[in-house]
C-alpha positions as CSV (number, residue, x, y, z in Angstrom):
1,M,0.0,0.0,0.0
2,K,2.9,2.4,0.9
3,K,4.5,1.8,-2.5
4,M,1.3,2.5,-4.3
5,A,1.0,5.8,-2.4
6,V,4.5,6.8,-3.3
7,F,3.9,5.9,-6.9
8,L,0.7,8.0,-7.1
9,A,2.5,10.9,-5.4
10,V,5.2,10.8,-8.1
11,V,2.7,10.6,-10.9
12,V,0.7,13.5,-9.6
13,S,3.8,15.7,-9.0
14,L,5.1,15.0,-12.5
15,A,1.7,15.9,-14.0
16,L,1.9,19.3,-12.1
17,L,5.4,20.2,-13.3
18,P,5.6,23.5,-15.2
19,G,5.8,22.9,-18.9
20,S,4.1,19.5,-18.6
21,S,1.0,20.7,-20.4
22,G,1.8,18.7,-23.5
23,E,4.2,21.1,-24.9
24,K,7.2,19.0,-25.9
25,R,10.5,19.9,-27.4
26,R,11.6,18.0,-30.5
27,P,15.1,16.6,-30.8
28,E,15.8,18.9,-33.8
29,D,15.0,22.0,-31.7
30,P,18.3,24.0,-31.5
31,Q,17.8,24.9,-27.9
32,C,17.1,21.2,-27.0
33,Q,20.3,20.1,-28.8
34,W,22.4,22.7,-27.0
35,V,21.1,21.7,-23.6
36,Y,21.6,18.0,-24.4
37,Q,25.2,18.5,-25.6
38,A,26.1,20.7,-22.6
39,W,24.6,18.1,-20.3
40,R,26.5,15.2,-21.9
41,Q,29.8,17.0,-21.9
42,N,29.7,17.3,-18.1
43,I,29.0,13.7,-17.2
44,D,31.9,11.9,-15.6
45,E,30.1,9.1,-13.8
46,Y,26.7,7.4,-14.0
47,A,25.1,5.3,-11.3
48,I,21.9,3.5,-10.6
49,V,21.0,3.8,-7.0
50,R,18.8,0.9,-5.7
51,A,17.0,0.4,-2.5
52,S,14.4,-2.1,-1.2
53,D,11.9,0.7,-0.2
54,P,11.4,4.4,-0.9
55,D,12.7,5.5,2.5
56,K,16.0,3.8,2.0
57,L,16.3,5.2,-1.5
58,Q,15.7,8.7,-0.2
59,K,18.5,8.3,2.4
60,E,20.9,7.0,-0.3
61,V,20.0,9.7,-2.8
62,N,20.5,12.4,-0.1
63,K,23.8,10.9,0.8
64,R,24.9,11.1,-2.9
65,L,23.6,14.6,-3.3
66,K,26.2,15.7,-0.7
67,E,28.8,14.0,-2.8
68,S,28.0,16.1,-5.9
69,W,25.7,13.6,-7.6
70,H,22.6,14.8,-9.4
71,P,19.4,12.8,-10.0
72,V,18.2,12.3,-13.6
73,G,14.6,11.6,-14.2
74,G,12.2,10.1,-11.8
75,I,12.3,6.9,-9.7
76,S,11.6,3.5,-11.1
77,I,10.4,0.3,-9.5
78,V,12.3,-2.7,-10.8
79,D,11.8,-6.2,-9.3
80,S,10.3,-4.6,-6.1
81,N,13.4,-2.3,-5.8
82,C,13.2,1.5,-6.0
83,C,15.8,2.9,-8.5
84,Q,17.1,6.4,-9.2
85,V,19.7,7.3,-11.9
86,M,22.3,9.7,-10.8
87,I,25.2,11.4,-12.6
88,R,28.2,13.6,-11.7
C-alpha cells in the first residue's frame, strides 16, 4: 500500500510540473540540442541507486547529493526495488 501511495504521489507531482501541459521539445529544436550537448559533456560518472523501499532510496540519494551527484529523471520500481539514476 505504501509503494502505491509513493507511486501515485510521483505521478501527480510529474503531472503538475511547469511545462508538462503537453508542450514538448523536439530533438531537432536547436535549444534542445544545445542543452543536451552541454549536459552530456559534463557527465563523468553514471550510477543507478537501488533500495528495497522508498525511505532507504531517499537516504541513499540524499547521501549522494552531498557527494556532488545529481538525479536524472524520476524513480523507477524494478523487481520490487526502487531505483534512481544519478550522474556527476
